[in-house]
Each structure stands twice: as structure tokens, then as C-alpha cells.
C-alpha positions in Angstrom: 2.4 13.6 3.2 4.2 12.8 6.3 4.1 9.5 8.3 1.8 11.0 10.8 -0.6 12.3 8.1 -0.9 8.8 6.6 -1.8 7.4 10.1 -2.1 3.8 9.2 -2.3 1.6 12.3 0.1 -1.2 13.1 -2.9 -3.5 13.4 -4.0 -2.7 9.8 -0.5 -3.1 8.5 -0.3 -6.5 10.2 -3.3 -7.9 8.4 -3.4 -5.9 5.1 -2.4 -7.8 2.0 -2.1 -7.0 -1.8 -5.5 -7.8 -3.4 -3.7 -9.1 -6.5 -1.3 -11.6 -4.9 -2.0 -11.5 -1.2 1.6 -10.6 -0.2 2.4 -8.1 2.6 2.8 -4.4 2.1 5.7 -2.0 2.7 4.8 1.7 3.3 6.2 4.4 1.2 5.5 7.5 3.3 7.1 10.0 0.7 4.7 8.9 -2.0 1.7 8.0 0.2 1.5 4.5 -1.1 1.4 0.9 0.0 3.8 -1.2 -1.9 3.4 -4.9 -2.6 6.5 -6.8 -1.3 6.1 -9.6 -3.8 8.9 -9.7 -6.4 6.5 -10.9 -9.1 3.6 -8.4 -8.3 5.1 -5.2 -7.1 1.9 -3.1 -7.4 1.6 0.2 -5.5 -1.7 1.3 -4.0 -2.4 5.0 -3.2 -3.3 6.2 0.2 -5.8 9.1 -0.2 -6.7 11.3 2.9 -5.4 8.4 5.1 -7.5 5.8 3.4 -5.8 3.0 1.4 -7.3 2.5 -2.0 -6.9 -1.3 -2.5 -8.4 -1.5 -5.9 -6.2 -3.4 -8.4 -7.5 -1.2 -11.3 -6.2 1.9 -9.5 -2.8 0.4 -8.6 0.3 1.5 -10.2 2.8 -1.2 -11.5 6.4 -0.8 -10.4 7.9 -3.7 -12.4 
């Protein structure tokens, strides 16, 4: 999915935080995911049809 297809607003990204640890997100456009920037958490959340799924039980661990 391309950056345009994810279409997450700058306003959303400015306020969005990881539900597990409250750290900010980085965006992985190639995998259509929001990636927690915390070194101790590191969960990734899928973006499906342009909508972030911010449920911890559906997040993927990267650590």
C-alpha cells in the first residue's frame, strides 16, 4: 500500500500514541503499519483500509 493509500493525517499522527505504552508512532508505509517508537514496547499496529487498528491484542511484536 502506498503512502497516499494509507492517507493518515498529520493531525492524527501528532496525537496518536501506542495504546500499550503511550509512545509516539513511526509509519511503515511498505507494511501498512504504525510502529511504536518505544525501545521497550515496539509493537506494530496494522492499518486496514486506511484505518489504524489500535488494539493491543491485534498488534504484532517486533522485539
